[in-house]
N, CA, C and O of each residue as an XYZ file, in Angstrom:
640
protein
N      -1.828    -18.667      6.547
C      -0.738    -17.726      6.296
C       0.152    -17.673      7.531
O      -0.332    -17.616      8.661
N       1.433    -17.693      7.300
C       2.397    -17.646      8.396
C       2.793    -16.201      8.705
O       2.154    -15.251      8.253
N       3.843    -16.067      9.474
C       4.380    -14.736      9.780
C       4.973    -14.140      8.532
O       5.633    -14.831      7.756
N       4.739    -12.841      8.330
C       5.294    -12.126      7.181
C       6.056    -10.914      7.701
O       5.509    -10.135      8.481
N       7.298    -10.742      7.288
C       8.062     -9.540      7.641
C       7.656     -8.444      6.674
O       7.675     -8.622      5.456
N       7.285     -7.294      7.251
C       6.827     -6.149      6.455
C       7.622     -4.913      6.808
O       8.178     -4.799      7.900
N       7.668     -3.975      5.847
C       8.396     -2.719      6.032
C       7.488     -1.549      5.686
O       6.669     -1.620      4.770
N       7.652     -0.482      6.438
C       6.884      0.755      6.205
C       7.880      1.894      6.102
O       8.632      2.149      7.043
N       7.893      2.588      4.960
C       8.768      3.733      4.775
C       8.054      4.999      5.182
O       6.889      5.203      4.841
N       8.760      5.861      5.922
C       8.119      7.078      6.435
C       9.117      8.208      6.594
O      10.330      7.998      6.626
N       8.573      9.412      6.692
C       9.370     10.609      6.945
C       9.146     11.122      8.357
O       9.648     12.190      8.708
N       8.404     10.387      9.174
C       8.024     10.821     10.522
C       8.419      9.795     11.571
O       8.444      8.590     11.322
N       8.725     10.312     12.744
C       8.963      9.455     13.906
C       7.615      9.219     14.586
O       6.903     10.172     14.904
N       7.265      7.954     14.809
C       6.049      7.643     15.560
C       6.214      6.262     16.203
O       6.962      5.412     15.720
N       5.487      6.071     17.311
C       5.567      4.780     18.000
C       4.268      3.995     17.890
O       4.263      2.774     18.047
N       3.168      4.690     17.621
C       1.865      4.032     17.488
C       1.267      4.396     16.132
O       1.300      5.557     15.725
N       0.733      3.419     15.449
C       0.096      3.645     14.150
C      -1.255      4.320     14.381
O      -2.085      3.828     15.145
N      -1.457      5.438     13.720
C      -2.690      6.205     13.833
C      -3.356      6.258     12.463
O      -2.931      7.017     11.592
N      -4.394      5.458     12.271
C      -5.064      5.394     10.977
C      -5.688      6.720     10.560
O      -5.890      6.958      9.370
N      -5.992      7.575     11.513
C      -6.590      8.877     11.172
C      -5.605      9.788     10.442
O      -6.013     10.782      9.842
N      -4.316      9.460     10.488
C      -3.300     10.270      9.795
C      -3.010      9.761      8.390
O      -2.144     10.300      7.700
N      -3.724      8.732      7.966
C      -3.529      8.163      6.640
C      -4.067      9.105      5.575
O      -5.060      9.804      5.777
N      -3.394      9.103      4.446
C      -3.853      9.927      3.316
C      -4.966      9.230      2.544
O      -5.035      8.002      2.499
N      -5.818     10.020      1.950
C      -6.934      9.487      1.156
C      -6.498      9.244     -0.282
O      -5.416      9.654     -0.703
N      -7.364      8.569     -1.019
C      -7.194      8.328     -2.454
C      -5.909      7.556     -2.772
O      -5.199      7.875     -3.726
N      -5.629      6.550     -1.968
C      -4.486      5.653     -2.210
C      -4.988      4.399     -2.932
O      -6.196      4.194     -3.058
N      -4.077      3.577     -3.395
C      -4.439      2.379     -4.168
C      -5.539      1.553     -3.522
O      -6.523      1.197     -4.170
N      -5.367      1.252     -2.249
C      -6.325      0.386     -1.552
C      -7.135      1.149     -0.502
O      -7.728      0.540      0.387
N      -7.160      2.463     -0.602
C      -7.939      3.281      0.314
C      -7.094      3.798      1.475
O      -5.911      3.480      1.594
N      -7.713      4.581      2.306
C      -7.045      5.128      3.485
C      -6.586      3.992      4.369
O      -7.379      3.120      4.723
N      -5.312      3.991      4.731
C      -4.802      2.913      5.563
C      -3.317      3.050      5.836
O      -2.689      4.040      5.459
N      -2.769      2.053      6.491
C      -1.342      1.978      6.823
C      -0.711      1.004      5.834
O      -1.057     -0.177      5.809
N       0.222      1.507      5.016
C       0.777      0.734      3.910
C       2.155      0.171      4.242
O       3.017      0.856      4.792
N       2.331     -1.102      3.890
C       3.579     -1.806      4.113
C       3.920     -2.613      2.855
O       3.113     -2.719      1.931
N       5.111     -3.169      2.840
C       5.558     -4.021      1.737
C       6.503     -5.079      2.281
O       7.092     -4.896      3.346
N       6.652     -6.187      1.558
C       7.642     -7.207      1.918
C       9.008     -6.871      1.350
O       9.987     -7.559      1.640
N       9.086     -5.822      0.545
C      10.325     -5.460     -0.153
C      10.975     -4.258      0.548
O      10.478     -3.135      0.453
N      12.065     -4.499      1.235
C      12.740     -3.440      1.986
C      13.051     -2.231      1.107
O      12.816     -1.094      1.514
N      13.572     -2.465     -0.080
C      13.961     -1.373     -0.982
C      12.749     -0.525     -1.386
O      12.885      0.678     -1.605
N      11.573     -1.139     -1.484
C      10.353     -0.395     -1.796
C      10.039      0.572     -0.645
O       9.694      1.730     -0.880
N      10.161      0.092      0.592
C       9.919      0.930      1.748
C      10.907      2.095      1.816
O      10.530      3.212      2.172
N      12.159      1.836      1.478
C      13.167      2.896      1.434
C      12.748      3.965      0.429
O      12.820      5.158      0.722
N      12.313      3.540     -0.749
C      11.894      4.489     -1.776
C      10.683      5.309     -1.320
O      10.627      6.518     -1.545
N       9.709      4.639     -0.673
C       8.547      5.363     -0.139
C       8.996      6.433      0.861
O       8.515      7.566      0.826
N       9.914      6.065      1.744
C      10.388      7.011      2.755
C      11.092      8.203      2.112
O      10.877      9.348      2.510
N      11.928      7.930      1.124
C      12.639      9.017      0.427
C      11.645      9.930     -0.292
O      11.774     11.153     -0.238
N      10.658      9.342     -0.962
C       9.654     10.136     -1.661
C       8.862     11.020     -0.699
O       8.611     12.190     -0.986
N       8.475     10.462      0.427
C       7.724     11.233      1.444
C       8.567     12.390      1.951
O       8.065     13.503      2.113
N       9.835     12.137      2.199
C      10.713     13.179      2.722
C      10.928     14.292      1.682
O      10.950     15.473      2.030
N      11.085     13.916      0.422
C      11.248     14.917     -0.637
C       9.986     15.776     -0.761
O      10.076     16.998     -0.879
N       8.820     15.142     -0.734
C       7.555     15.871     -0.911
C       7.169     16.720      0.280
O       6.725     17.857      0.120
N       7.338     16.169      1.489
C       6.748     16.810      2.681
C       7.751     17.198      3.749
O       7.365     17.781      4.762
N       9.025     16.896      3.557
C       9.990     17.178      4.622
C       9.808     16.149      5.724
O       9.626     14.964      5.444
N       9.856     16.587      6.967
C       9.620     15.681      8.086
C      10.841     15.495      8.948
O      11.777     16.293      8.902
N      10.829     14.433      9.739
C      11.852     14.180     10.729
C      13.089     13.492     10.158
O      14.137     13.476     10.803
N      12.982     12.928      8.966
C      14.081     12.182      8.360
C      13.539     11.100      7.455
O      12.394     11.158      7.007
N      14.379     10.106      7.191
C      14.003      8.981      6.338
C      14.143      7.713      7.186
O      15.226      7.373      7.661
N      13.005      7.028      7.358
C      12.965      5.879      8.250
C      12.262      4.683      7.598
O      11.343      4.848      6.796
N      12.704      3.502      7.954
C      11.993      2.278      7.596
C      11.687      1.542      8.890
O      12.582      1.239      9.679
N      10.411      1.262      9.089
C       9.970      0.519     10.252
C       9.741     -0.938      9.840
O       9.163     -1.207      8.787
N      10.190     -1.859     10.664
C      10.002     -3.280     10.383
C       8.959     -3.864     11.327
O       8.959     -3.587     12.526
N       8.075     -4.673     10.766
C       7.021     -5.327     11.543
C       6.960     -6.802     11.147
O       7.468     -7.204     10.100
N       6.336     -7.583     11.998
C       5.960     -8.950     11.659
C       4.440     -9.002     11.723
O       3.821     -8.596     12.706
N       3.863     -9.516     10.642
C       2.405     -9.644     10.526
C       2.026    -11.105     10.701
O       2.473    -11.978      9.957
N       1.196    -11.348     11.696
C       0.638    -12.688     11.905
C      -0.871    -12.562     11.814
O      -1.516    -12.171     12.787
N      -1.447    -12.888     10.663
C      -2.873    -12.646     10.474
C      -3.755    -13.516     11.381
O      -3.526    -14.716     11.528
N      -4.753    -12.889     11.977
C      -5.755    -13.622     12.732
C      -6.690    -14.300     11.742
O      -6.886    -13.813     10.629
N      -7.263    -15.420     12.150
C      -8.121    -16.165     11.225
C      -9.383    -15.412     10.840
O      -9.938    -15.638      9.765
N      -9.838    -14.520     11.707
C     -11.095    -13.824     11.414
C     -10.892    -12.475     10.711
O     -11.836    -11.692     10.606
N      -9.682    -12.194     10.232
C      -9.456    -10.960      9.486
C     -10.156    -11.035      8.135
O     -10.127    -12.071      7.472
N     -10.774     -9.952      7.737
C     -11.393     -9.857      6.419
C     -10.311     -9.341      5.458
O     -10.039     -8.142      5.401
N      -9.703    -10.264      4.708
C      -8.576     -9.913      3.837
C      -8.985    -10.045      2.378
O      -9.725    -10.949      1.993
N      -8.476     -9.109      1.581
C      -8.633     -9.173      0.125
C      -7.235     -9.291     -0.456
O      -6.368     -8.460     -0.185
N      -7.020    -10.333     -1.259
C      -5.710    -10.563     -1.860
C      -5.861    -10.581     -3.375
O      -6.639    -11.355     -3.931
N      -5.094     -9.706     -4.031
C      -5.045     -9.687     -5.491
C      -3.786    -10.449     -5.914
O      -2.674     -9.984     -5.668
N      -3.950    -11.616     -6.550
C      -2.780    -12.424     -6.924
C      -1.982    -11.835     -8.088
O      -0.838    -12.225     -8.320
N      -2.594    -10.888     -8.823
C      -1.898    -10.297     -9.965
C      -2.521     -8.936    -10.290
O      -3.527     -8.529     -9.710
N      -1.883     -8.255    -11.238
C      -2.443     -7.005    -11.729
C      -3.522     -7.365    -12.744
O      -3.263     -7.453    -13.944
N      -4.739     -7.570    -12.237
C      -5.835     -8.006    -13.092
C      -6.958     -6.958    -13.109
O      -6.824     -5.882    -12.528
N      -8.042     -7.284    -13.770
C      -9.170     -6.341    -13.912
C      -9.721     -5.921    -12.549
O     -10.008     -4.742    -12.342
N      -9.873     -6.855    -11.628
C     -10.413     -6.530    -10.302
C      -9.483     -5.594     -9.538
O      -9.935     -4.677     -8.852
N      -8.180     -5.834     -9.664
C      -7.168     -4.979     -9.021
C      -7.284     -3.553     -9.576
O      -7.293     -2.588     -8.812
N      -7.371     -3.423    -10.905
C      -7.494     -2.109    -11.548
C      -8.749     -1.371    -11.077
O      -8.694     -0.189    -10.736
N      -9.884     -2.083    -11.061
C     -11.142     -1.455    -10.636
C     -11.079     -1.012     -9.180
O     -11.567      0.062     -8.826
N     -10.479     -1.844     -8.345
C     -10.346     -1.504     -6.925
C      -9.526     -0.244     -6.744
O      -9.894      0.639     -5.970
N      -8.396     -0.156     -7.469
C      -7.564      1.038     -7.387
C      -8.329      2.263     -7.878
O      -8.293      3.315     -7.239
N      -9.018      2.133     -9.004
C      -9.762      3.275     -9.539
C     -10.789      3.775     -8.520
O     -10.880      4.976     -8.263
N     -11.547      2.868     -7.953
C     -12.550      3.257     -6.958
C     -11.923      3.975     -5.774
O     -12.432      5.002     -5.326
N     -10.817      3.438     -5.265
C     -10.171      4.040     -4.094
C      -9.516      5.382     -4.407
O      -9.499      6.275     -3.559
N      -8.988      5.527     -5.589
C      -8.332      6.781     -5.949
C      -9.325      7.887     -6.280
O      -8.976      9.066     -6.226
N     -10.544      7.526     -6.618
C     -11.537      8.526     -6.990
C     -12.420      8.960     -5.815
O     -13.097      9.984     -5.905
N     -12.423      8.207     -4.727
C     -13.289      8.515     -3.596
C     -12.471      8.719     -2.340
O     -11.476      8.028     -2.120
N     -12.887      9.666     -1.516
C     -12.212      9.913     -0.237
C     -12.587      8.848      0.790
O     -13.637      8.212      0.704
N     -11.700      8.677      1.757
C     -11.991      7.777      2.869
C     -11.827      6.325      2.491
O     -11.177      5.979      1.505
N     -12.435      5.490      3.301
C     -12.369      4.064      3.102
C     -13.659      3.597      2.452
O     -14.737      3.743      3.028
N     -13.555      3.038      1.259
C     -14.751      2.681      0.470
C     -14.937      1.153      0.411
O     -15.618      0.643     -0.478
N     -14.330      0.434      1.357
C     -14.504     -1.010      1.427
C     -14.507     -1.428      2.892
O     -14.247     -0.609      3.773
N     -14.798     -2.687      3.152
C     -14.857     -3.153      4.533
C     -13.782     -4.216      4.842
O     -13.980     -5.062      5.714
N     -12.674     -4.170      4.142
C     -11.605     -5.132      4.386
C     -10.682     -4.624      5.492
O     -10.413     -3.428      5.601
N     -10.207     -5.560      6.306
C      -9.228     -5.226      7.338
C      -7.853     -5.030      6.712
O      -7.116     -4.112      7.072
N      -7.520     -5.913      5.762
C      -6.218     -5.899      5.104
C      -6.422     -6.149      3.611
O      -7.242     -6.978      3.216
N      -5.666     -5.422      2.790
C      -5.680     -5.668      1.344
C      -4.231     -5.878      0.904
O      -3.330     -5.139      1.299
N      -4.030     -6.910      0.072
C      -2.699     -7.249     -0.438
C      -2.735     -7.318     -1.956
O      -3.642     -7.903     -2.547
N      -1.731     -6.708     -2.576
C      -1.649     -6.763     -4.030
C      -0.462     -5.966     -4.534
O       0.353     -5.481     -3.749
N      -0.371     -5.835     -5.829
C       0.731     -5.109     -6.460
C       0.660     -3.607     -6.169
O      -0.419     -3.045     -5.985
N       1.817     -2.984     -6.133
C       1.915     -1.541     -5.960
C       1.779     -0.889     -7.338
O       2.434     -1.295     -8.297
N       0.922      0.123     -7.417
C       0.891      0.958     -8.624
C       2.021      1.981     -8.410
O       1.796      3.072     -7.886
N       3.227      1.606     -8.823
C       4.409      2.407     -8.520
C       4.799      3.320     -9.686
O       4.032      3.503    -10.632
N       6.003      3.888     -9.599
C       6.472      4.807    -10.634
C       6.451      4.172    -12.022
O       6.182      4.856    -13.009
N       6.731      2.877    -12.107
C       6.748      2.207    -13.406
C       5.352      2.076    -14.010
O       5.190      2.140    -15.228
N       4.365      1.897    -13.171
C       3.005      1.651    -13.650
C       2.102      2.880    -13.543
O       0.967      2.856    -14.019
N       2.594      3.941    -12.926
C       1.765      5.101    -12.606
C       1.100      5.740    -13.816
O      -0.072      6.111    -13.751
N       1.818      5.872    -14.898
C       1.243      6.497    -16.100
C       0.049      5.686    -16.596
O      -1.009      6.239    -16.896
N       0.232      4.379    -16.679
C      -0.864      3.511    -17.139
C      -2.056      3.598    -16.194
O      -3.194      3.714    -16.647
N      -1.810      3.543    -14.897
C      -2.901      3.619    -13.919
C      -3.611      4.957    -14.027
O      -4.840      5.010    -13.994
N      -2.848      6.045    -14.157
C      -3.459      7.379    -14.267
C      -4.335      7.480    -15.508
O      -5.427      8.045    -15.448
N      -3.875      6.946    -16.619
C      -4.674      6.977    -17.855
C      -5.925      6.102    -17.726
O      -6.969      6.413    -18.299
N      -5.812      5.023    -16.979
C      -6.979      4.164    -16.742
C      -7.985      4.854    -15.815
O      -9.180      4.892    -16.106
N      -7.499      5.390    -14.715
C      -8.379      6.067    -13.757
C      -9.109      7.241    -14.405
O     -10.275      7.491    -14.099
N      -8.432      7.959    -15.296
C      -9.049      9.109    -15.955
C      -9.985      8.713    -17.098
O     -10.675      9.563    -17.660
N     -10.007      7.421    -17.440
C     -10.915      6.954    -18.475
C     -10.339      6.960    -19.882
O     -11.042      6.623    -20.835
N      -9.081      7.335    -20.032
C      -8.448      7.361    -21.359
C      -8.127      5.941    -21.821
O      -8.335      5.608    -22.987
N      -7.625      5.106    -20.917
C      -7.373      3.708    -21.234
C      -8.574      2.867    -20.815
O      -9.167      3.110    -19.764
N      -8.930      1.894    -21.620
C      -9.916      0.896    -21.215
C      -9.193     -0.115    -20.324
O      -7.967     -0.098    -20.213
N      -9.959     -0.978    -19.703
C      -9.358     -2.043    -18.877
C      -8.381     -2.868    -19.706
O      -7.268     -3.158    -19.267
N      -8.802     -3.236    -20.893
C      -7.958     -4.072    -21.740
C      -6.663     -3.365    -22.121
O      -5.596     -3.979    -22.123
N      -6.754     -2.070    -22.445
C      -5.553     -1.312    -22.808
C      -4.593     -1.235    -21.617
O      -3.387     -1.422    -21.775
N      -5.124     -0.963    -20.444
C      -4.292     -0.855    -19.248
C      -3.613     -2.192    -18.933
O      -2.412     -2.237    -18.669
N      -4.374     -3.259    -18.961
C      -3.802     -4.567    -18.664
C      -2.729     -4.959    -19.689
O      -1.732     -5.586    -19.329
N      -2.922     -4.600    -20.937
C      -1.923     -4.864    -21.969
C      -0.617     -4.128    -21.642
O       0.464     -4.700    -21.774
N      -0.714     -2.877    -21.221
C       0.487     -2.116    -20.856
C       1.147     -2.661    -19.589
O       2.374     -2.720    -19.505
N       0.341     -3.057    -18.607
C       0.867     -3.508    -17.326
C       1.574     -4.853    -17.403
O       2.392     -5.166    -16.538
N       1.280     -5.640    -18.400
C       1.886     -6.980    -18.472
C       3.404     -6.908    -18.641
O       4.086     -7.912    -18.434
N       3.949     -5.747    -19.012
C       5.387     -5.586    -19.189
C       6.115     -5.276    -17.886
O       7.345     -5.299    -17.849
N       5.377     -4.987    -16.821
C       5.993     -4.539    -15.575
C       5.923     -5.599    -14.490
O       4.933     -6.318    -14.358
N       6.995     -5.677    -13.720
C       7.003     -6.493    -12.519
C       6.831     -5.520    -11.359
O       7.699     -4.681    -11.117
N       5.733     -5.627    -10.652
C       5.455     -4.698     -9.567
C       5.789     -5.333     -8.222
O       5.647     -6.542     -8.039
N       6.236     -4.499     -7.285
C       6.402     -4.950     -5.910
C       5.027     -5.082     -5.267
O       4.012     -4.685     -5.841
N       5.017     -5.645     -4.069
C       3.743     -5.835     -3.371
C       3.511     -4.759     -2.323
O       4.422     -4.026     -1.936
N       2.263     -4.690     -1.876
C       1.905     -3.840     -0.741
C       0.805     -4.536      0.047
O      -0.056     -5.205     -0.524
N       0.845     -4.373      1.350
C      -0.218     -4.810      2.231
C      -0.668     -3.586      2.982
O       0.132     -2.920      3.639
N      -1.947     -3.286      2.888
C      -2.488     -2.103      3.573
C      -3.408     -2.561      4.690
O      -4.175     -3.511      4.537
N      -3.319     -1.874      5.805
C      -4.076     -2.182      7.023
C      -5.083     -1.068      7.234
O      -4.724      0.110      7.244
N      -6.356     -1.443      7.405
C      -7.429     -0.463      7.402
C      -8.236     -0.400      8.687
O      -9.081      0.483      8.829
N      -8.006     -1.297      9.619
C      -8.781     -1.321     10.863
C      -7.857     -1.546     12.059
O      -6.742     -2.046     11.915
N      -8.337     -1.172     13.221
C      -7.583     -1.427     14.446
C      -7.397     -2.941     14.641
O      -6.353     -3.389     15.114
N      -8.409     -3.706     14.278
C      -8.323     -5.169     14.376
C      -7.134     -5.684     13.561
O      -6.425     -6.582     14.016
N      -6.905     -5.134     12.371
C      -5.771     -5.535     11.546
C      -4.455     -5.118     12.177
O      -3.485     -5.874     12.165
N      -4.426     -3.921     12.723
C      -3.178     -3.421     13.326
C      -2.740     -4.266     14.525
O      -1.549     -4.355     14.823
N      -3.688     -4.874     15.197
C      -3.359     -5.751     16.341
C      -2.550     -6.967     15.906
O      -1.915     -7.617     16.736
N      -2.567     -7.275     14.634
C      -1.821     -8.413     14.088
C      -0.384     -8.043     13.686
O       0.387     -8.901     13.256
N      -0.038     -6.771     13.829
C       1.313     -6.302     13.517
C       2.139     -6.194     14.791
O       1.695     -5.613     15.781
N       3.328     -6.750     14.761
C       4.255     -6.612     15.892
C       5.442     -5.786     15.418
O       6.123     -6.153     14.460
N       5.683     -4.667     16.097
C       6.816     -3.803     15.768
C       8.118     -4.529     16.101
O       8.245     -5.130     17.168
N       9.089     -4.469     15.175
C      10.403     -5.077     15.406
C      11.469     -4.027     15.627
O      12.166     -4.047     16.641
N      11.603     -3.080     14.654
C      12.653     -2.075     14.810
C      12.460     -0.928     13.832
O      11.724     -1.038     12.851
N      13.145      0.183     14.125
C      13.245      1.342     13.256
C      14.640      1.393     12.660
O      15.621      1.085     13.339
N      14.733      1.775     11.409
C      16.030      2.013     10.797
C      15.993      3.436     10.242
O      15.118      3.781      9.448
N      16.954      4.256     10.668
C      17.059      5.617     10.119
C      18.121      5.602      9.036
O      19.230      5.104      9.227
N      17.748      6.166      7.886
C      18.680      6.169      6.742
C      19.375      7.509      6.622
O      20.193      7.701      5.722
C-alpha cells in the first residue's frame, strides 16, 4: 500500500490525536476516524458541530503510510463480515478487536436505517445486504492504536 491522503472532520481544535477522547460504539470501535473523501469529512465536521458545538468546523488532512507490521482489517465491500463487525462494535463499549487500522464502507446517513434495523435484530443479514446493495457508500479508515497513529503525518488544517 502506498501513501493515502486522508481527512478527519472535527468540531475541535487539537494538535495531537488522543485515542482516549474517541467515542464508543462506532462502526469499527473506539478510534480515530478518517476518510479519503474530503466532502465526507466536511459532513462529519458539520454534524459534530451541530450536535456538540465546539470550536468550529475543521477538516484535518493527513498522509497515511502504513508500516508493514500493522495489523489491518480491510472490508472490500458491504458484506456479511462488515455487517457483523459493525454490529459487534456498536453493541459493545470500548475496543472489541485487536486491529491497528480498519478500512471499509461508512455506515452513513443513507445506510443508517438499514444498519440500525440489522443491529437491533429486525433485519436478517440477507435482508440488510439486499437493502444495502442500492447504496454507494464512502470509505472510512479508523486508527485504534498508537502504533497506527505513528503512520499518520499531519499535513494541514482547514477551517470552514
